C-alpha angles and dihedrals in degrees: 000000000000090000091054091050091050090051092050091048091048091050093049092046094061125115093248093059091044090049091052088056090048091049091051091048091050093048093046095048095038090048092056093054094040091056092044095051098041092047088063095056127091113260109281095009132107095190111032116085120212119252089241091061093050089051092046092055091052092057134064133310094021094050090058092083110100114241094348099079140099119028092334090053092049093052096039094048095045095048093042091052091048092049094047091047092053092047092050096043091052095038090234116148085351097174092051091049091049092049090050088051091054090050092049092047091051092050091048091049096045102040111017109033107011098175131120094231090055090048094054098036098047121356097051090054093049093047092045092053092043093051090051088055094045091053099041104025125218098314129224093307095064140096087240090064093045091051094042096240111172093198098045 
């Protein structure tokens, strides 16, 4: 029985299984930011933000973020989310994308939605997945691996 358990553990500890977990983490986290950024764009556009988004970033709580508020905040946030989403979905510069996700999550938690329920329901999950990607990289199913990036 102990031998069977050791074989199962050895099988589950392989790089393929770990990379499946990393792929799922990248798709989950990248998907969140993809949907967030693309929901802010005008229908059929990748660059034009809707008027509602520009208004939203000029009002509380979004205008509470120092420097990154108003029209600049709307554009910066939307394009940063889109860039990070693409990097994570492709597994390109995965560690950089994950670090950017941690920074965005911290800013959202501190300045936009500074509540404990938001921290545990959303931010803790994002940071947990992102930390997993920072530590382990994109895995074997990533552009980083295909391109031979040592820091991906």
